[in-house]
N, C-alpha and C positions, 0 to 999 in steps of 0.2 A: 455631319456624320454622327451616327448613334454608336456608342461604344459600351455603353451599361444600360440595362433594363430602365434605370431611373431616367436616363436621357430619352427614352423612347415615348412615342405617343401610346395611348391605350390600345389602339388597334395593332401595333407592332408587338405589344406584350403578350399577347394571346397566341400560344403555341398551337399549330394545327388549326388555325382559323379556317381553312378551307376543308371542305369535306372531300372524301376520295372522290366522289363523282365529280365535285368542282374541279380537282385535279385532271381527271380523265378528260373533262369538257375542255380544259385549258389545252392539254396535249392535242386534242383533236382541232382545236383552233390554230394550231401551229406553235404554241408555246412550248419550247423543247429544250431549253438550257437555263440553268440557274447557278448562280455563284452565291456559295454559302459560307459566310465569315464565321465558321465554328470558333477559330482562334485556338481552341484547346479542346482536349477530351478529357481532361483531368478535372473532377467533380471539385477538387480543393480549389483549383484556380478558377474554375467558372463561378463558384460561389464568392470567392475573394474579390473577382471583378465585377460582381452583381450582373451577370449576363442574363439571368432570368430564366435559364434552363440548365439541364444536367446532361451528362453524356448519354444516358439512356434515351433521353429525348431526340438527340443528334441521330442516333440509330433509328428509333422509331420513325422519325420523320423522313428520313433519307429511304427507308423501305417504303414508306407511302409513295415517294417520288418514283422509286423503281416500279411500283405495281402501276403506277399510272404511265409509266413510258417516258418520264421526263429526265433528261440527263442533267447532272450536276457536277459542279467541282467543288472541293472543300479548300479552305484556307486556313493554314495554321500560322500562328503569329509566334515566331521564336523570340525567346526572352521575355514573355509575359509572366511567367511563374516567378521571375525574380532570381536573385543571386542564389546559387547552391541548389536549384530546384528543377534545372533545365533538363536533366537526364530522366528524372522521374515524370515530369510533365511529357516529355517526348515518348517515353514508353507506354504511358497511360493513354496518351492521343493515339498512339499506333495501333494499340489494342482496340480502340474505338472505331478508327478509321478502317480497320481490317475487317469489321463488320458490316461496312457498306460498299457500295459499288460505284465510286465516283469516276467521271471521265478523267478527272486530273486532280491532283492535290498541289496547291500553291503554298510555298513558303514564303513569308515576308517576315521581316525584321521589326521589332517594336521601336517606335520612335515616341519619345515623350515629349509632348508640345506643352508649352509654358501655361496654356490656360486650361489644361485637362486635370481631372480629379487626380489622377495617378501622379502626375507631376507635383501637385500640391502634397500628395501623400509622401512622396520621395523627399520632398523639401523639409516635412516634418519627422523624417526618419522613420515612417511607418512602411515604406516599400523601398527595397534596395534592388536596382536594376541588375540584370545579369551581365 
């Protein structure tokens, strides 16, 4: 599973790798639903987690999917911002998500796995979970 941009292959790091025509063609071929693990709409959190995109990118790419007729759902990762930052993260994410048209929004809770970068940061005192 890819959790940070630095974990992804070069092909996954390119935002908007498909042209608008590619997206329309995919829709015509029956590709009609996408699950997008945005995790947050807070630029500070996205940067801290090295996601490789910002909130404006989320809005832009979702609008491209809308224009192509491809339905999508968004995933919000509760607890990702860390201790004391949850309300700010939720409000900023709600602001971004309200500019899109997802079929649904999924909420999942953060789990820190022992072999993850974030777990190591927690162990070093660089990240405090919510």
